[in-house]
TORFIGU-154803 format. One record per residue (C-alpha): x, y, z; residue number from 1. Coordinates in steps of 0.001 Angstrom, whole numbers, plus 500000, padded with zeros to 6 digits. Layout:
// TORFIGU-154803
VODREN      X      Y      Z drenpa
VODREN      X      Y      Z    NUM
...
***
This chain:
// TORFIGU-154803
VODREN      X      Y      Z drenpa
VODREN 069622 857989 120694      1
VODREN 072937 858221 122524      2
VODREN 072371 855174 124736      3
VODREN 071503 852801 121900      4
VODREN 074028 850464 120344      5
VODREN 073850 847389 118201      6
VODREN 075940 844510 116946      7
VODREN 075099 843554 113415      8
VODREN 076062 841106 110729      9
VODREN 078585 841983 108031     10
VODREN 077741 844771 105614     11
VODREN 075427 843841 102750     12
VODREN 078107 844918 100257     13
VODREN 080463 842202 101522     14
VODREN 078373 839691 099570     15
VODREN 080007 841085 096427     16
VODREN 083034 838909 097260     17
VODREN 080958 835784 097905     18
VODREN 081792 833043 095380     19
VODREN 078152 832093 094725     20
VODREN 077162 835747 094303     21
VODREN 080083 836447 091944     22
VODREN 079078 833453 089823     23
VODREN 075453 834546 089837     24
VODREN 076396 838099 088823     25
VODREN 078304 836748 085817     26
VODREN 075200 834744 084877     27
VODREN 072999 837837 085156     28
VODREN 075356 839947 083014     29
VODREN 075532 837187 080392     30
VODREN 071731 836977 080334     31
VODREN 071495 840758 079953     32
VODREN 073764 840622 076879     33
VODREN 071795 837673 075501     34
VODREN 068448 839478 075906     35
VODREN 069864 842668 074345     36
VODREN 070988 840681 071292     37
VODREN 067598 838971 070925     38
VODREN 065818 842346 071090     39
VODREN 067728 843415 067965     40
VODREN 066157 840589 065928     41
VODREN 063445 841743 063532     42
VODREN 061379 838554 063362     43
VODREN 060265 838661 067030     44
VODREN 056541 838468 067678     45
VODREN 054891 841265 069650     46
VODREN 054379 839042 072694     47
VODREN 058002 837788 072656     48
VODREN 059326 841335 072302     49
VODREN 057170 842539 075193     50
VODREN 058409 839680 077394     51
VODREN 062034 840358 076465     52
VODREN 061673 844098 077046     53
VODREN 060230 843468 080499     54
VODREN 063072 841093 081353     55
VODREN 065647 843502 079944     56
VODREN 064331 846289 082178     57
VODREN 064752 844045 085249     58
VODREN 068272 843024 084290     59
VODREN 069315 846526 083251     60
VODREN 069031 847778 086838     61
VODREN 071669 845261 087927     62
VODREN 073762 845771 084774     63
VODREN 073904 849561 085197     64
VODREN 075196 849351 088776     65
VODREN 077613 846576 087810     66
VODREN 079062 848605 084916     67
VODREN 079319 851717 087103     68
VODREN 081179 849662 089712     69
VODREN 083526 848225 087081     70
VODREN 084284 851772 085916     71
VODREN 085037 852903 089469     72
VODREN 087379 849931 090003     73
VODREN 089254 850784 086808     74
VODREN 089490 854419 087879     75
VODREN 090861 853346 091279     76
VODREN 093471 851152 089590     77
VODREN 094667 854079 087469     78
VODREN 094942 856426 090463     79
VODREN 096841 853812 092508     80
VODREN 099215 853313 089584     81
VODREN 099962 857062 089503     82
VODREN 100547 857106 093278     83
VODREN 102954 854151 093125     84
VODREN 104874 855516 090141     85
VODREN 105409 858947 091734     86
VODREN 106109 857806 095289     87
VODREN 109818 857807 096197     88
VODREN 110980 859376 092925     89
VODREN 113402 862308 092981     90
VODREN 110940 864703 091380     91
VODREN 108011 863545 093546     92
VODREN 105371 866218 093866     93
VODREN 104153 865687 097428     94
VODREN 101180 867986 096933     95
VODREN 100098 866013 093843     96
VODREN 100584 862727 095674     97
VODREN 098417 863982 098516     98
VODREN 095686 864987 096068     99
VODREN 095865 861571 094401    100
VODREN 095575 859813 097759    101
VODREN 092522 861908 098646    102
VODREN 090995 861066 095271    103
VODREN 091660 857351 095836    104
VODREN 089938 857539 099237    105
VODREN 086853 859074 097617    106
VODREN 086810 856365 094930    107
VODREN 087153 853638 097573    108
VODREN 084170 855048 099443    109
VODREN 082162 855137 096201    110
VODREN 083113 851525 095432    111
VODREN 081835 850348 098828    112
VODREN 078514 852164 098235    113
VODREN 078217 850729 094700    114
VODREN 078857 847193 095969    115
VODREN 076015 847609 098432    116
VODREN 073769 849061 095706    117
VODREN 074623 846110 093459    118
VODREN 073623 843547 096078    119
VODREN 070416 845494 096812    120
VODREN 069600 845355 093095    121
VODREN 069760 841546 093360    122
VODREN 067321 841346 096280    123
VODREN 064136 839529 095170    124
VODREN 061177 841871 095190    125
VODREN 058203 841018 097368    126
VODREN 054977 842105 095609    127
VODREN 053330 842530 099020    128
VODREN 055877 845061 100346    129
VODREN 053696 848056 099510    130
VODREN 050645 846571 101271    131
VODREN 049003 847971 104367    132
VODREN 048880 845514 107259    133
VODREN 046639 843978 109856    134
VODREN 048763 843738 113007    135
VODREN 047617 841745 116036    136
VODREN 049137 841576 119516    137
VODREN 048177 838714 121849    138
VODREN 049205 838045 125446    139
VODREN 050927 834732 126129    140
VODREN 050340 832458 129085    141
VODREN 052570 832075 132126    142
VODREN 052221 831595 135898    143
VODREN 052115 835365 136202    144
VODREN 049648 836066 133420    145
VODREN 049435 839757 134238    146
VODREN 053089 840305 133188    147
VODREN 052189 839088 129674    148
VODREN 049111 841309 129535    149
VODREN 051004 844381 130695    150
VODREN 053790 843674 128176    151
VODREN 051210 843219 125395    152
VODREN 049810 846660 126161    153
VODREN 053318 848164 126003    154
VODREN 053940 846439 122678    155
VODREN 050667 847834 121332    156
VODREN 051817 851312 122389    157
VODREN 055254 850714 120848    158
VODREN 053780 849958 117428    159
VODREN 051417 852896 117786    160
VODREN 054486 855084 118418    161
VODREN 056313 853528 115463    162
VODREN 053366 854278 113175    163
VODREN 053414 857898 114339    164
VODREN 057216 858060 113865    165
VODREN 056775 856929 110249    166
VODREN 053650 859027 109575    167
VODREN 051513 855914 109067    168
VODREN 047794 855715 109828    169
VODREN 046987 853593 112891    170
VODREN 043386 852371 113206    171
VODREN 042327 850216 116166    172
VODREN 039973 847443 115025    173
VODREN 039694 845478 118242    174
VODREN 040960 846073 121793    175
VODREN 040294 843579 124610    176
VODREN 041528 844908 127937    177
VODREN 042727 842727 130810    178
VODREN 042821 843284 134549    179
VODREN 045403 845592 136145    180
VODREN 045468 847771 133030    181
VODREN 046878 845118 130710    182
VODREN 045767 843878 127307    183
VODREN 044576 840427 126183    184
VODREN 044401 841076 122457    185
VODREN 044261 843933 119992    186
VODREN 044045 844184 116218    187
VODREN 044974 847297 114260    188
VODREN 045178 848382 110656    189
VODREN 048372 850260 109767    190
VODREN 048404 852071 106431    191
VODREN 051147 854022 104709    192
VODREN 054144 853738 102410    193
VODREN 055722 850243 102365    194
VODREN 054238 849318 105747    195
VODREN 054401 845561 105175    196
VODREN 058035 845783 104025    197
VODREN 059088 847211 107378    198
VODREN 056748 845313 109697    199
VODREN 056648 841808 108181    200
VODREN 059602 840612 110264    201
VODREN 057959 841719 113517    202
VODREN 055706 838647 113446    203
VODREN 056633 836064 116070    204
VODREN 056964 835507 119811    205
VODREN 058411 838371 121863    206
VODREN 059757 837521 125332    207
VODREN 059883 839856 128340    208
VODREN 062003 839539 131497    209
VODREN 061261 841974 134327    210
VODREN 060076 842536 137889    211
VODREN 056362 843328 137376    212
VODREN 055194 846793 138383    213
VODREN 051495 845945 138680    214
VODREN 049291 842913 139262    215
VODREN 049603 839857 141458    216
VODREN 053131 839069 140251    217
VODREN 054437 842444 141488    218
VODREN 054080 841315 145097    219
VODREN 056772 838657 144679    220
VODREN 059496 841164 143686    221
VODREN 061466 838773 141520    222
VODREN 062205 838602 137813    223
VODREN 059399 836992 135810    224
VODREN 059509 835773 132221    225
VODREN 056504 836104 129940    226
VODREN 055680 836155 126244    227
VODREN 053335 837774 123780    228
VODREN 052777 837165 120085    229
VODREN 052735 839585 117168    230
VODREN 051020 838597 113905    231
VODREN 051534 840742 110816    232
VODREN 049285 840106 107802    233
VODREN 049328 842041 104510    234
VODREN 045916 843577 103934    235
VODREN 044459 842284 100660    236
VODREN 042182 844135 098277    237
VODREN 038579 843042 097830    238
VODREN 039488 841339 094534    239
VODREN 042220 839137 096031    240
VODREN 039940 837110 098304    241
VODREN 036532 835828 097243    242
VODREN 034234 834796 100112    243
VODREN 030825 833260 099557    244
VODREN 028189 834335 102129    245
VODREN 027016 830706 102443    246
VODREN 030485 829785 103757    247
VODREN 030125 832125 106736    248
VODREN 028553 831711 110175    249
VODREN 027949 834996 111977    250
VODREN 027471 834976 115761    251
VODREN 026555 837985 117889    252
VODREN 027152 838367 121619    253
VODREN 027537 841007 124298    254
VODREN 030901 842764 124483    255
VODREN 032997 841884 127520    256
VODREN 035370 844102 129470    257
VODREN 038281 843400 131794    258
VODREN 037551 840640 134289    259
VODREN 034606 839414 132238    260
VODREN 032161 842191 133125    261
VODREN 029693 843180 130416    262
VODREN 030335 846608 128924    263
VODREN 027360 846610 126588    264
VODREN 023718 845716 127148    265
VODREN 023113 844795 123485    266
VODREN 024516 841993 121336    267
VODREN 026841 844300 119387    268
VODREN 029955 842089 119372    269
VODREN 030367 839957 116231    270
VODREN 032205 836706 115548    271
VODREN 032491 835423 111959    272
VODREN 033577 831854 111177    273
VODREN 034681 830769 107701    274
VODREN 033196 827262 107682    275
VODREN 035428 825606 105007    276
VODREN 038660 826556 106834    277
VODREN 037544 827176 110423    278
VODREN 039297 830568 110377    279
VODREN 037626 832996 112794    280
VODREN 037578 836743 113361    281
VODREN 035679 838753 115940    282
VODREN 035240 842387 116918    283
VODREN 033607 844150 119849    284
VODREN 035283 847522 119499    285
VODREN 032190 849529 118557    286
VODREN 028688 849771 119990    287
VODREN 027427 849346 116432    288
VODREN 026892 845718 115434    289
VODREN 027190 846591 111732    290
VODREN 030483 848393 112260    291
VODREN 031849 845455 114248    292
VODREN 030711 843097 111487    293
VODREN 032512 845147 108825    294
VODREN 035688 845184 110903    295
VODREN 035511 841432 111583    296
VODREN 035121 840808 107835    297
VODREN 038252 842843 107108    298
VODREN 040176 840801 109661    299
VODREN 038789 837530 108299    300
VODREN 039700 838523 104749    301
VODREN 043305 839237 105782    302
VODREN 043602 835898 107604    303
VODREN 042178 833975 104650    304
VODREN 044575 835775 102337    305
VODREN 047492 834813 104577    306
VODREN 046358 831180 104583    307
VODREN 046039 831136 100791    308
VODREN 049472 832701 100299    309
VODREN 051062 830239 102704    310
VODREN 049682 827249 100798    311
VODREN 050738 828716 097449    312
VODREN 054285 829309 098702    313
VODREN 054535 825780 100062    314
VODREN 053442 824397 096705    315
VODREN 056075 826429 094842    316
VODREN 058751 825386 097382    317
VODREN 060468 828740 096936    318
VODREN 063584 829464 098984    319
VODREN 062749 833130 099443    320
VODREN 062759 833910 103154    321
VODREN 060898 837194 102700    322
VODREN 057791 835680 101125    323
VODREN 054741 835702 103360    324
VODREN 053821 832378 104894    325
VODREN 057288 830802 104676    326
VODREN 058543 831742 108144    327
VODREN 056798 830468 111230    328
VODREN 055465 833280 113383    329
VODREN 055678 831051 116458    330
VODREN 059473 831427 116665    331
VODREN 060836 833490 119549    332
VODREN 062445 836400 117787    333
VODREN 063287 838966 120472    334
VODREN 063846 839394 124217    335
VODREN 063092 842577 126174    336
VODREN 065109 842398 129409    337
VODREN 063968 845318 131571    338
VODREN 066233 844323 134468    339
VODREN 069323 844602 132249    340
VODREN 067942 847548 130215    341
VODREN 068493 845628 126982    342
VODREN 066588 844479 123882    343
VODREN 068097 841565 121918    344
VODREN 066963 840334 118508    345
VODREN 067854 836643 118271    346
VODREN 067933 836531 114465    347
VODREN 070757 839036 113984    348
VODREN 072332 839506 117408    349
VODREN 071284 843174 117417    350
VODREN 071250 844714 120896    351
VODREN 069727 848036 121956    352
VODREN 069992 849807 125310    353
VODREN 067666 852315 126998    354
VODREN 064667 849997 126829    355
VODREN 062156 852646 127937    356
VODREN 063137 854842 125021    357
VODREN 063062 851821 122692    358
VODREN 059489 851022 123752    359
VODREN 058377 854462 122546    360
VODREN 058642 853072 119019    361
VODREN 060851 855775 117566    362
VODREN 064382 855739 116191    363
VODREN 065496 852794 118342    364
VODREN 062910 850414 116882    365
VODREN 063560 851881 113433    366
VODREN 067263 850961 113621    367
VODREN 066435 847410 114698    368
VODREN 063818 846978 111969    369
VODREN 066312 848191 109341    370
VODREN 068972 845813 110637    371
VODREN 066625 842805 110500    372
VODREN 065475 843830 107004    373
VODREN 069065 844032 105753    374
VODREN 069807 840647 107315    375
VODREN 066766 839203 105527    376
VODREN 067866 840740 102222    377
VODREN 071327 839270 102672    378
VODREN 069888 835799 103249    379
VODREN 067540 836186 100264    380
VODREN 070415 837107 097919    381
VODREN 072499 834159 099142    382
VODREN 069566 831790 098601    383
VODREN 068989 833246 095142    384
VODREN 072667 832988 094184    385
VODREN 072939 829380 095380    386
VODREN 069754 828352 093554    387
VODREN 070833 830219 090436    388
VODREN 067712 832321 089831    389
VODREN 064095 833028 090615    390
VODREN 063371 836754 090926    391
VODREN 065571 839816 091261    392
VODREN 068137 839481 088480    393
VODREN 067637 835732 087951    394
VODREN 065254 833518 086050    395
VODREN 065364 831598 082784    396
VODREN 065598 833057 079308    397
VODREN 062489 833173 077134    398
***
């Protein structure tokens, strides 16, 4: 996209020079040597050996990149020494010097890539990254409510486009239309490779600034500000959440359309309430009550899973920013300014132009998502280095 640009934070590889990260790397390498030595002992029990082998495999990923980087740095030092010793001498071979300088440039480029790979190897893994997701979009409230509803519909279409761009499956579970062609609320299931990894940071409040094109607000011809909310939940397996039927209250009602008019003459819409927690899910997407019930149960299961994970994370008091439940999804994360043709992510300072193209959910959104993910990884490594362990290459010795 020619009209898209962004400002981003420093490169991930720059963390290699961070004092806390350097200290942490030394700790990881020392632990790797310690574990290797313990694995050579003959008196280890089977369980201890299995634990050590698992830990060694984790540490070896970091150690391999670190050793490769150390080798490249030594190689660069040798080439620079040859360049300095031959430069200015009477018998200087200019062609050889030029070749050495080209070789040094290649090594420098490799060193930068290896530094980035090393920091990526330290990033704590999120076991939920490979999960499919339940994504919900909900219109906010403002004096011109229709601007929020129209924006919510555009956001729904943006994520639908992004799913297509990434070859992910996009299944609409619930879709509640509003007047003037807008959208009150929608819930979708997105399935594919590492969907949660790339969408988990989309959760939060998205703000729009524009002159409305439709609805009551369009008559005023001035810039309005509205909001909508995105919720991203990892979709659990059946085994991860146990729900007792006696803890559920199931209500049925007639499906409603835009403006409140009934779109179904039977009680096909379903609302399920989990009585112990008060968590609710409803669906009126299908004319089949059973199908709506199944969909509502899937949504309820995902919300209960999110609630459980949030409480577990709070109890562990982990500093990992990427873990589900730790970051509030009520924070305003991004502004879409149609009047200035600009999208701004407030977490990283990323800016993208050509907002209409961005809203298609293709490369423009992909670049922003990658930038936010790298920013999150950077913060996670810094937190890990300052705390001295807990995932990635850290942790205590057996």
